[in-house]
N, C-alpha and C positions, 0 to 999 in steps of 0.2 A: 504494500500500500504506500503510495508516494504522495507527497504534498509539496506545494510551492507556497512559500510565505513571503509576504511583503507588508511590513507594518502590521495593521490589524486585519489584513486579508490572508486567508488560508484556503488554498484551492486543492482539492483532491483530484488527482489525475491518474491515468493508466496508459501504458504503452504496450504495443504488440507488434511483432514483426520487425522487418528491417528493410532498408532501401530509401527511396526518396520520401520525404515527409508528407503524410496526409493527415491534416488536422481535422478532427471530427467534432462537430457541435451537435449534441443530442437535442431532440425535440422534447416537448412536454411543457411548453410555456416557461414560466418562471420556476417550475419544478423540474426543469430539464436536468437529467443526471445520466451517468454512465449506465446505471442499472436499467434504465428505460430502453437502451439500445437493444437489449435482448428480451425485454418484457413487453413492450408496447409498439415497437417499430416494425414496419413491414419486412425489414431485413436488418441484420446487424452488420454494419460496415466494418467493424473491428474484425469479425470472423471472416467476412468475405474477402477483405483486401490485405490481411496481415502477411500473406505469402508473397505479396508483391511490393508492399510499401511499409514504411515505418509509421504506424498508426498511433496517434495521440488523441485521447478523448479526456473530458473533464466534467465534473459536476459544476453547474452554474452556481455562482455565489448565492447563498441563502436559499437554495432549492430544498424544499421539504423532501425528505427521503434521501438527500445527498449528504455529502460530508464537507462541502465548501462553506465557509463562513466569512463574514465581513460586515462592515457598516452598510446601512441603507442610505446610499447617497442620493437623496431625493432631488437634488438640484442638478445632477448630471448622470442619470442612469445609464444611458447608452455609452457615454464616455468611460464610465467606470468599468463596464464589461469589456470594452476594447482594451483598456489598460490591463485588466486581468488576463486576457487571452494573449496579448503580446508579451506581457511579463512572463507568463508560463512558457511560451515558446522560447524566449530568451533563456529562461532557466534550464531548459532541456537542450540548449545549444542548436536551435533551429533558426535559420535566417529565412530562406525562401521556402515556400511550401504550397501545396494544393490544399483546398479546404472543401469539406462537405458538411452542409448544415441541414437539419430537419426542422420544420415548423418555425419556432422562434430563431432557429439558426439562419433563416433568411435575412431578417433585419440585422442580425449579428454579423453575418459574413459580409454584408454590404458595408457595415460599419468598420469592419476590419480593413476592407479595401480602401475605404475613405481615409483611415488613419495610417495605413502602411501599404500604399498602392504598389510600391516596388518589391514587396515581399510575397504578395499573393500571385501565384503562377497561373492557377485555374481554379474555378469554383463550380460546385454542384449544389443546387438548391432543390431539396426534395420536400414535397408537400408544403410549399412555402406559405407562411402566414403573412397577412397584410390587411389593409383597411378595406372594409366594405360599407358602402353608404347606407345600406338598409339595416346595419347593426353597428352604428358609429361608435358605441361605447362598449362593444363586446369584450374586449380584452380588459378594460377597467373593471367591468362588472364581474367577469369570471375570476379575476385575480383578487379582487377585494373580498370575494366570498370563499375562494378555494385555496388561495396562497397565503394571504395576509394573516387570517386568524390562526392558522397552524403555526406560522412562523413566530407570531407574537407569543403563542403559548409556550414555545420552546426557548424564546429569547426575551427575557424581561427587560433588556435594554432597548427593545423595539416596540413602538406603539402603533396603534391603528391610524393615528394622525400622521405618523411618518409614512406608513404604507399608502395612505390616501394621497399625500403629496408626491410620493414616488411614482405611483401609477398615473396620476394626472400629468406629470411631466413626461413620462415615458410614452403614453398612449394618447393623450388628449391635447398636448401642447402643439403637436404637428400631426393632426389626425388625417393622414392621407397616405396612400400608396404603401410604402414599406416602412414608414415611420422614421428610419434612421438616415435615409438619403432621399433626395428628390429625383424627379424624372430626368432632369438635365444631367445629373451625375451618372445615372445608368446609361443615358444616351451617349455619353462621352467616355464610357468605360470600355477599354480595349481588351480587357482580360477575358479569355474564353470562359463561357458560362454554359452549363447544362441544367435545364429545368425539368423536374419531374412533377407535373401539375397534380393538384388534388382539388376537391370541391366540397368543403365543409364550412361550418360557421367560421372556423379559425383559419382554414387553409383555402385561400380564395383563388379560384380558377382564373377570374378576370385579371387579378394582379399578376399571377404566374405568366399568363399569355402576354400581358402588357410588357413585362420584363423581357420576354423573348423578342417581341417586336422592337423594343427600344435598344437593347444592347447589341452593338454591331457584330459581336462574335458569339452570339447565343445560338444554342440548339435546344430543341424540345424533344423529350422522349414520348412514348406512347401514353395515351390516356383513354380509359382508366388503366392503371398498372397494378393496383392493389387488390383487384377483385378476384383474381385467380392466381394460383401458384405459378402457372405458366407465364402469365403476364408480368408478375413480379420478377421472375427469372429473366425475362426479356429486358426489363428495366435495369436490372443489375448488370446484364451483359452490355447494355448501352453505357452505363457508368464506367464499366471496366475499359471499354474501348475508348471512351472520352479521356479518361485518366491516362491511359497509355499514349494516346495521340498527343497529349499536352504535357507529358512528363519530360522535363529536360534530360537529354541524353538517351531517351528511349526510342527515338525515331531511327 
């Protein structure tokens, strides 16, 4: 069991395999953790790609069920997560890397690209989360009910007032698109991108396809891809081909 610590932040992470680095951001909203990769995800990228890449995954700071802890920085939520991830990558000696994010991993990987564009070589966004106009406060309401109370129960230093401010800054201050970057940023991003769309309250098909149309080097996999074992296997094959095609030195 490995941890990266910086100040009051303590991140739990795991590694598997060897080769070019593949940084994996689990899904599950603010409860995203390594455990969910095998428990709730359509496939476990650590298991799928460890034979080809050095896979690194982590528990999101303050995820219930995870082992990462730190302050609730309600004035800079996205920036704090970017610093966590880049600090972890520095800690394990990784400079440039490919990244794969599920669900909340979509705004988080875009935020990584914004903060360290020269380090991200390629990105895969699976079942990406984003804003939907018919449910404008979906992420606030979900997390204020399912993430905040459990966190406060285990952390007496955190209050629901802090949670409220944090979620409003994270999801309501810029309630559009992917929250962490705007459309012009995606339009001007030259990094190769593969999108695996989904269509749920949190995983917005319209946002996924808009990213595909905006990003100049984007590809899209089949949809639906989670409905059958065969379709999931096809999507994994597409991810594998995309990573191989964009891995430095693999061509």
